[in-house]
C-alpha positions in Angstrom: -116.7 24.3 -26.8 -119.4 21.7 -27.1 -120.8 22.8 -23.7 -120.8 26.4 -24.8 -122.4 25.7 -28.1 -125.1 23.7 -26.4 -126.1 26.8 -24.4 -127.0 28.6 -27.5 -129.6 26.0 -28.2 -130.7 25.9 -24.5 -131.5 29.6 -24.5 -132.9 30.2 -28.0 -135.7 28.2 -29.6 -134.4 29.2 -33.0 -131.2 27.2 -32.6 -131.2 23.4 -32.6 -128.5 21.1 -31.2 -128.0 17.9 -33.1 -126.1 14.9 -31.6 -125.5 11.7 -33.5 -122.8 9.1 -33.2 -121.1 10.9 -36.1 -121.6 14.6 -35.4 -122.3 17.3 -32.9 -123.7 20.4 -34.5 -126.1 23.3 -34.3 -128.4 24.7 -36.9 -130.8 27.6 -37.1 -132.6 29.9 -39.5 -130.2 32.8 -38.7 -127.9 33.8 -41.5 -124.7 33.7 -39.5 -122.1 30.9 -39.1 -122.1 31.3 -35.3 -125.5 29.7 -35.2 -124.8 27.0 -37.9 -121.8 24.9 -37.1 -120.5 21.3 -37.1 -118.4 21.2 -34.0 -117.1 17.7 -34.3 -117.4 14.8 -36.8 -116.4 11.2 -36.1 -118.0 9.4 -39.1 -116.4 7.0 -41.5 -114.2 8.5 -44.2 -114.4 5.7 -46.7 -117.1 4.2 -48.9 -120.0 6.7 -49.0 -118.2 9.3 -46.8 -118.6 12.1 -49.3 -122.4 11.4 -49.5 -122.7 11.5 -45.7 -120.7 14.7 -45.4 -122.6 16.2 -48.3 -125.9 15.5 -46.7 -124.9 17.5 -43.6 -123.6 20.4 -45.7 -126.7 20.3 -47.9 -128.9 20.6 -44.8 -127.4 24.0 -44.1 -127.4 25.0 -47.8 -131.1 24.2 -48.0 -131.7 26.7 -45.2 -129.6 29.2 -47.2 -127.4 30.0 -44.3 -123.6 30.2 -44.0 -122.1 27.6 -41.8 -118.7 26.5 -40.4 -117.2 23.1 -39.9 -114.4 22.6 -37.4 -111.6 20.1 -37.6 -109.5 18.9 -34.7 -105.8 17.9 -35.2 -105.9 15.2 -32.5 -108.7 13.3 -34.4 -107.9 10.2 -36.4 -108.0 10.8 -40.2 -108.2 14.6 -39.8 -106.3 15.1 -43.1 -108.8 12.8 -44.9 -111.7 14.8 -43.4 -110.2 18.1 -44.5 -109.7 16.8 -48.0 -113.3 15.6 -48.1 -114.7 18.9 -46.9 -112.9 20.7 -49.7 -114.2 18.1 -52.1 -117.8 19.0 -51.2 -117.1 22.7 -51.6 -116.1 24.0 -48.2 -113.2 26.5 -48.0 -110.7 26.7 -45.1 -110.7 30.2 -43.8 -108.5 30.0 -40.7 -106.7 28.0 -38.1 -108.1 29.0 -34.7 -105.8 28.5 -31.7 -107.2 26.3 -28.9 -105.5 27.7 -25.8 -105.4 26.6 -22.1 -104.2 27.8 -18.8 -103.7 25.8 -15.6 -105.1 27.7 -12.7 -103.1 25.8 -10.1 -100.9 28.5 -8.5 -101.7 30.9 -11.3 -101.2 34.5 -10.5 -101.2 37.5 -12.8 -101.1 41.2 -12.1 -102.6 43.2 -15.0 -100.9 46.6 -15.7 -102.7 49.5 -14.2 -104.9 51.4 -16.7 -105.9 54.8 -15.4 -109.7 55.3 -15.4 -110.5 51.7 -16.1 -113.0 49.8 -14.0 -114.4 46.3 -14.5 -117.9 45.4 -13.4 -119.9 42.2 -13.5 -123.4 42.4 -15.0 -125.7 41.4 -12.2 -129.2 42.4 -13.4 -131.0 42.4 -16.8 -131.2 46.2 -16.7 -127.4 46.3 -16.8 -127.3 44.4 -20.2 -127.5 47.8 -21.8 -123.8 48.1 -21.2 -123.2 44.9 -23.2 -125.4 45.7 -26.2 -122.8 47.6 -28.3 -120.3 44.7 -28.1 -121.8 42.2 -30.6 -121.0 44.6 -33.5 -117.3 43.9 -32.8 -117.9 40.3 -33.9 -119.8 41.2 -37.0 -123.1 40.4 -35.3 -125.3 43.1 -36.5 -129.1 43.2 -37.0 -131.0 40.1 -36.2 -127.9 38.0 -35.5 -126.8 40.6 -33.0 -130.2 40.8 -31.4 -130.4 37.1 -30.9 -126.8 37.0 -29.5 -127.8 39.6 -26.8 -131.0 37.8 -26.0 -129.1 34.5 -25.4 -126.4 36.3 -23.3 -129.1 37.8 -21.2 -131.2 34.7 -20.8 -128.1 32.6 -19.9 -126.9 35.1 -17.2 -129.8 35.2 -14.8 -132.1 32.9 -13.0 -131.7 29.4 -11.5 -130.1 28.0 -14.7 -127.6 30.8 -15.2 -124.4 29.6 -16.8 -122.8 32.9 -18.2 -121.0 35.5 -16.3 -120.6 38.8 -18.2 -118.1 41.5 -17.4 -117.9 45.0 -18.9 -114.9 47.3 -18.7 -115.5 51.0 -18.3 -112.9 53.6 -19.3 -113.6 57.0 -17.9 -117.1 55.9 -17.1 -118.0 54.6 -20.6 -118.4 50.9 -21.7 -115.3 50.0 -23.6 -114.8 46.3 -23.4 -116.4 43.0 -22.5 -115.8 39.3 -21.7 -118.0 36.3 -20.9 -117.0 33.4 -18.7 -118.8 30.0 -18.9 -118.0 27.6 -16.1 -118.5 23.9 -16.6 -117.3 22.1 -13.5 -113.7 23.0 -13.0 -113.3 24.4 -16.5 -113.6 28.1 -17.3 -114.4 28.9 -20.9 -113.5 32.5 -21.9 -115.7 34.0 -24.7 -116.8 37.3 -26.2 -113.5 39.1 -25.5 -114.0 42.4 -27.3 -112.9 46.0 -27.2 -114.7 48.7 -29.0 -112.6 50.3 -31.8 -112.0 53.6 -30.1 -110.5 52.0 -27.0 -108.1 49.4 -28.6 -104.4 49.0 -28.1 -104.6 50.0 -24.4 -104.4 46.6 -22.8 -108.2 46.4 -22.1 -108.6 42.9 -23.7 -105.9 41.3 -21.6 -107.2 43.0 -18.4 -110.7 41.8 -19.1 -109.6 38.2 -19.8 -107.4 38.1 -16.7 -110.3 39.4 -14.5 -112.7 36.7 -15.8 -110.1 34.0 -15.3 -109.4 35.2 -11.8 -113.1 35.2 -10.9 -113.4 31.7 -12.3 -110.4 30.6 -10.3 -112.0 31.9 -7.1 -115.2 30.0 -8.0 -113.3 26.7 -8.1 -112.0 26.6 -11.6 -108.8 24.6 -12.2 -108.3 25.2 -15.9 -109.2 28.1 -18.3 -109.7 27.5 -22.1 -110.4 29.8 -25.0 -110.2 29.9 -28.8 -108.2 32.7 -30.4 -107.4 34.1 -33.8 -103.7 34.5 -34.6 -104.0 38.2 -33.9 -105.1 37.5 -30.3 -102.5 34.8 -29.5 -100.0 37.2 -28.0 -102.5 38.8 -25.7 -103.5 35.5 -24.2 -99.9 34.2 -24.0 -98.9 37.3 -22.0 -101.5 36.2 -19.3 -100.2 32.6 -19.2 -102.2 30.7 -21.8 -100.4 28.1 -23.9 -101.2 27.5 -27.6 -102.2 23.9 -27.6 -103.9 23.0 -30.9 -104.8 24.6 -34.2 -108.5 24.1 -34.9 -109.3 24.2 -38.6 -112.3 26.4 -39.6 -114.0 25.6 -42.9 -116.7 27.8 -44.3 -119.7 26.7 -46.4 
């Protein structure tokens, strides 16, 4: 996730990646929590801990943008951190599942979906297929425009790190997924199906396709973050539910 988040800053001047011994985070002037997030925090939780946490939160509040703060169950003192976050006014909104899939000997045959074809976006002109998808994530207006700009900039050229796939049902764009490869790890993001095409198995077919392509490119493990609603879809492909990532909103 840290690698994926860093790509947002690499491909948009409006997003800044901050790395200190205590925290890894991004911030921006965009009013959406996707672009304002504390990914990990390893600071002290005694003495002036509330002041230190409050300063980070106040930095986002001064910009008047919503932000999220993630907590990780394997971290030391995670319960103390969560209590401290609530003390400075953050609210827990969900537990997001961190899931993984070993690609050693992994095979999966997606059920046939009549009229469904998956294509990789290979040129900027083909990004038009992708542009309706951000609305599925609540990324409308300026936040959605910046999302598409980043997705396009990161998919082409010498420094390309994103692979986008669009699923067409009866010739119309219906679903999408993005794969981000970091060494032998494949990160699966942007799994989305437009409302009119849901509950037909498109999401699992898109995810399996992106994982299979990553496996062919040398990937040995696939990872993703899922809402509780999406867990079953990914488990059917072979992903295991490893950790519950706490999501706090400020």
